[in-house]
Structures are given as structure tokens and as C-alpha cells.
C-alpha positions, 0 to 999 in steps of 0.5 A, spaced: 528 457 487 530 460 494 537 460 492 534 466 488 531 469 494 537 470 497 539 477 496 532 479 498 530 481 504 524 479 509 520 486 506 522 484 499 520 475 499 515 478 503 511 481 498 514 477 492 510 472 495 504 475 495 505 479 489 500 473 486 495 474 492 489 477 488 485 476 495 490 480 498 489 485 494 481 487 494 481 485 501 485 491 501 481 495 496 476 493 501 478 497 507 479 503 504 474 504 501 470 501 508 474 506 511 471 510 507 463 509 507 464 509 515 465 515 516 459 518 511 455 514 515 457 517 521 457 523 520 449 521 517 448 517 523 450 524 528 449 530 524 441 530 526 444 527 533 449 531 535 449 539 533 458 540 535 463 542 532 468 537 536 463 531 533 464 534 527 472 534 529 474 528 533 471 524 526 475 529 520 481 528 525 479 520 525 478 519 517 485 522 517 489 519 520 486 513 517 487 515 510 494 517 513 496 510 516 494 507 508 498 513 505 503 510 509 502 502 507 502 504 500 508 509 499 512 505 504 509 498 499 511 501 492 517 503 496 519 496 496 516 494 489 521 499 486 528 496 491 525 489 489 524 491 481 532 494 481 534 487 485 530 483 479 532 488 474 540 486 476 540 480 475 536 479 470 542 484 467 548 479 470 544 473 465 542 478 460 547 484 459 545 490 457 543 497 459 537 497 462 534 506 463 527 509 463 527 510 455 526 503 455 529 499 449 
């Protein structure tokens, strides 16, 4: 099996190994939901205590930073998946010569 992975870079190899790890996917999903829920709870708790626009600005900026980090991670994962798919399609084409296009079979 290792011989098949010779042309994969470390990120692709790690992604392929983790692709069957549903627990990891569920954990990432929980973290995304938890970050949004944490902001809502923080705003509900803090709003009556301190009525200031600075606090609201702080939470808004924090939320934007966290969601941006999550989106960048998701986008990078998609890019690695696309590269991995191209490599696997190339291998499949070498074994079974048939043109692959976006229109399907």
C-alpha cells in the first residue's frame, strides 16, 4: 500500500489517512457549532452587564476571526482533496485508459 503513496505530499497523505475518520469530522463540526454558540452566550451574558459598543465590537471581531480561521481551514482541505482526486484519477486512467471529463461517463 505504501508504494501507491509515493507521489503524495504529506498533506495529501494525511488527508487520505484521515478521510475515513468520521470522529474527526464530527469533532470539527462540533467546534464550528460551539464557536457560534459561545458567541451567542457571551453576548447574552455580557449585554446586560456592560452596555457598550466596544464590547460588541470586541465580540464581532472575535467572531469574524474565528469564522475566518475555520473557513481558511475548510478551503485548504478542499484544495488538498481536489489535488488528491486529480492524482487518483490519473492513476485510474493509467490502469484503465479512458478520458475523464467534468461531464461524467
